GUNU-670077 format. One line per 10 residues: number of its first residue (from 1); their letters; for each residue x, y, z negated of C-alpha. Coordinates in Angstrom, 1 decimal. Each point is the difference from the previous one (the first is absolute). Layout:
REM GUNU-670077
NUM	A	X Y Z  ... $
REM end
This chain:
REM GUNU-670077
1	MSKSGYYYWL	0.0 0.2 0.3  1.0 3.3 0.7  1.4 2.2 -3.1  -3.3 2.5 1.2  -2.7 -3.3 0.3  1.2 -0.4 -3.5  -0.1 2.6 -1.6  -3.5 1.4 1.9  -1.6 -3.7 -1.6  1.8 1.0 -3.7 $
11	KNKDIIKNED	-1.9 3.4 0.0  -3.2 -1.4 1.4  -0.3 -3.1 -1.7  -2.4 0.7 -2.1  -2.6 0.6 2.4  0.8 -2.7 2.2  -3.0 -2.1 0.4  0.7 -4.5 0.0  3.8 0.7 -1.7  0.0 -3.5 -0.5 $
21	EILLIANIFF	0.1 -0.8 3.9  1.9 2.8 1.1  2.8 -1.1 -2.7  -0.7 -3.7 1.2  0.4 1.0 4.0  3.1 1.8 -1.4  1.8 -3.1 -1.2  -0.9 -2.4 2.9  1.8 2.8 2.1  3.0 0.8 -2.3 $
31	RSKQKAGFRT	0.0 -4.2 -0.7  0.6 -0.4 3.6  3.3 2.6 0.4  -2.3 2.1 1.5  -0.7 -2.2 2.7  -3.8 -1.4 -0.7  -2.3 1.9 3.0  -3.7 0.4 -1.1  -0.7 -2.9 1.7  2.4 -2.2 -2.0 $
41	IKMILEKEFG	-1.1 1.9 -3.2  -3.5 -0.8 0.8  -0.4 -3.6 0.2  2.0 -0.2 -2.6  -1.7 2.2 -1.8  -2.7 -2.8 0.7  2.2 -3.2 -0.6  1.5 0.9 -3.2  -2.5 2.0 -1.9  -3.1 -0.6 1.5 $
51	IIMNHKKIIK	-0.3 3.8 1.4  -1.8 0.8 3.1  0.4 3.2 1.1  -0.3 0.8 3.1  2.6 1.2 2.3  -0.7 3.9 0.6  0.2 0.4 -4.4  3.6 -1.4 0.4  1.1 2.0 2.4  -1.6 3.4 -1.5 $
61	IMQKYDLRTK	1.7 -0.8 -3.5  3.5 -0.7 1.7  0.0 3.3 2.2  -0.8 1.8 -3.2  2.5 -1.0 -1.9  2.3 0.2 2.6  0.1 -4.3 0.1  1.8 -0.4 3.0  1.5 -3.4 1.4  3.3 0.0 0.9 $
71	VRRKNNFREK	0.1 -1.5 4.0  2.7 -2.4 0.7  2.0 1.2 2.1  0.6 -1.3 4.0  2.7 -2.1 0.8  1.6 2.4 2.6  2.7 -2.9 0.8  -2.4 -2.4 0.8  -1.9 2.3 2.5  2.8 1.4 1.7 $
81	MNIAMSDKIC	0.9 -4.3 0.3  -3.5 -0.2 1.2  0.6 3.5 2.7  3.3 -1.7 1.1  -0.8 -3.7 1.1  -3.1 1.4 1.4  1.3 -0.3 3.0  1.5 -3.5 -0.4  -3.1 -1.9 0.9  1.1 -2.5 2.2 $
91	PNLVKADFKN	-2.9 -1.3 3.1  -1.8 -3.5 -1.2  1.7 -2.0 3.4  -1.1 -3.2 -1.6  -4.1 1.0 -0.4  -0.3 -3.7 -2.4  0.9 -2.1 3.3  1.6 -2.7 -1.5  -0.3 -2.3 2.7  3.8 0.4 1.4 $
101	KKPNTCYCTD	1.4 -2.8 1.4  3.5 0.8 0.4  2.5 -0.1 -3.1  2.0 3.0 -1.5  -2.2 2.9 2.0  -2.2 1.0 -2.8  0.9 -0.5 -4.1  -2.2 1.7 -2.4  1.6 0.8 -2.8  -1.4 1.7 -3.8 $
111	ITYLNYSNNH	1.0 -0.4 -3.8  -1.3 -1.3 -3.1  1.2 -0.7 -3.4  -0.2 -2.9 -2.5  -0.2 0.7 -3.5  2.2 -2.4 -2.6  1.2 -0.6 -3.6  -1.6 3.3 -1.9  -1.1 2.4 2.7  3.4 -0.2 2.1 $
121	RAYLSAFKDI	-0.8 0.2 3.7  1.7 -1.4 3.3  -0.4 1.6 3.4  -0.5 -2.1 3.2  0.3 1.5 3.2  -0.9 -2.6 3.5  0.4 -0.3 3.5  -2.0 -2.4 1.6  -0.2 -1.1 3.9  -3.4 0.5 0.4 $
131	ATGEIVAYEV	-0.2 -2.7 2.6  2.1 -2.5 -1.6  -1.0 0.2 -4.0  3.8 0.5 -1.0  1.4 2.2 -2.1  2.3 1.2 1.6  1.9 2.5 -2.5  -0.8 1.4 -3.7  1.8 1.1 -3.2  -1.0 0.5 -3.0 $
141	SRNLKLDFVL	0.9 2.3 -2.4  -0.2 1.8 -3.5  -1.3 3.2 1.1  -1.6 1.1 2.7  2.3 2.5 1.2  0.4 0.0 4.0  3.4 -1.4 0.2  -2.0 -3.8 -0.2  -1.8 0.7 2.9  2.7 1.8 1.9 $
151	ESIKYLSENN	1.8 -4.0 -0.5  -1.9 -1.4 2.0  0.0 1.6 3.1  3.5 0.3 -0.5  -0.2 -4.1 0.5  -2.7 0.1 2.6  2.1 2.5 2.2  2.8 -2.3 0.2  -1.8 -2.5 2.3  -2.3 1.1 2.7 $
161	TENLIIHSDQ	-2.2 2.8 -0.3  -0.9 0.9 3.4  -3.7 0.2 0.3  -0.7 -0.7 -4.0  -2.9 1.8 -1.5  -0.1 0.4 -3.7  -3.6 0.1 -1.7  -0.5 1.7 -3.2  -2.4 1.9 -2.0  0.7 3.6 -0.5 $
171	GIHYRSKMYQ	2.6 -0.5 -3.0  1.9 2.6 -1.4  3.3 -2.3 0.8  -1.9 -0.4 4.0  -0.2 4.1 0.5  3.6 0.5 -1.5  2.4 2.3 2.3  2.1 -3.3 -0.5  -1.8 -2.5 0.8  -1.2 0.8 2.6 $
181	ELLKNSNIQQ	3.8 1.4 1.7  0.6 -3.6 -1.1  -2.2 -1.4 2.5  0.3 2.4 2.8  3.6 -0.1 0.5  -0.2 -4.5 -0.5  -2.3 0.7 3.0  -4.0 -1.3 -2.2  -3.3 1.6 0.7  -1.4 1.1 -3.6 $
191	SMSRKGHCTD	-4.0 -0.6 0.2  -1.8 0.8 -3.3  -3.6 -1.0 -1.7  -3.0 1.9 -0.1  -0.8 1.6 -3.5  -1.4 -2.0 -1.6  -0.6 -3.0 2.1  2.8 -3.1 -2.1  -1.8 -2.3 2.7  2.3 1.3 2.9 $
201	NAPIESFFGH	3.1 -0.7 -1.9  -1.7 -3.4 -0.6  2.7 -3.1 0.7  2.3 1.7 -2.7  -3.1 0.4 -2.4  -0.5 -3.5 0.4  3.8 -1.7 -1.1  -0.2 2.8 -2.9  -3.1 -1.7 -0.4  1.5 -4.0 0.1 $
211	LKDEIDFKRC	2.7 0.9 -2.0  -0.9 1.6 -2.8  -2.2 -3.5 -0.1  2.1 -1.8 0.8  2.3 0.9 -2.3  0.7 0.2 -4.0  1.4 3.0 -0.5  -1.6 1.5 -3.1  2.5 -3.0 -1.4  2.9 1.7 0.8 $
221	TSFDQIKALI	2.4 2.0 -3.0  2.1 1.9 2.9  0.5 1.4 2.4  2.8 -2.8 1.7  -3.0 -2.8 -0.8  -2.7 2.2 1.8  2.5 0.6 3.2  0.6 -3.7 0.4  -3.4 -1.0 -0.8  -0.6 2.0 3.7 $
231	DNYIYYYNNV	3.2 -1.0 1.8  -0.9 -3.0 -0.4  -3.9 -0.1 0.7  0.6 2.0 2.8  2.2 -2.7 1.4  -2.7 -2.3 -1.1  -2.4 1.8 2.2  2.1 0.8 3.1  1.4 -3.8 0.5  -2.8 -2.1 -2.4 $
241	RCQWNKNKMT	-3.0 1.3 -0.2  -2.3 -0.8 2.8  -2.9 2.1 1.3  -2.9 -1.3 1.4  -0.7 2.8 2.6  4.2 -0.4 1.7  -0.6 -3.3 1.1  0.3 -1.4 -3.5  3.3 0.5 0.1  2.5 2.5 -2.3 $
251	PVEYKKFLLA	0.7 3.5 1.4  3.7 -1.2 1.1  -1.3 -3.1 2.0  -2.9 2.1 1.5  3.5 3.0 1.2  1.4 -3.1 1.9  -2.9 -0.8 1.2  -1.4 2.9 1.5  3.5 1.0 1.0  0.0 -3.5 1.8 $
261	G	-2.6 0.7 2.0 $
REM end
């Protein structure tokens, strides 16, 4: 409360009607560190004190006694980042057409997380060939720094990436300047899903779903353990686990089958 508001209240306290209600509102306001607006105060009055008060009355009291709510400041960094990244959205070249029959022409990618041992978290970035179902590259990280996504691209760029498309969502990693320049320098075309359409990236989402269903990652007690578990599963997924819609072959077998044809 401002000094002027306090002294006004002190001077006129004897003629104030419904003093108890006013003090209660002031108590709720300062208890919230001056962040509670009239809506919050109205809900607290009803829930904690059983008092139903018209919101206009609460506003009038707050204005009269200068109970000004502290407004949360804008996050200027986030706003600038959104503006800076707004021109980094790439066209959707895939358009949910996952019937590609030629290996190494289109990979879809995303990042997922796996919680383990007392709220620790590991992050997995993976690239899946939509023709064969093979996980062609992946990285596991303790954090979400850009580096672990770039490492996978560097690995892919060592192979033939001519006419390759990499499809992702509109996440900040994929909109970053470093990521996009690395793709460009590797002659890789970039494609992005529509915002809010997870089905546009269904193949990699399907893989993450199988991974989380088929490994007991919550029993891991260290990052090294969960990384080893992921390594073993991806080898199993690529080389052992047959897929019904891939002629009942493993992804690696199906890749050989397609290339032989």
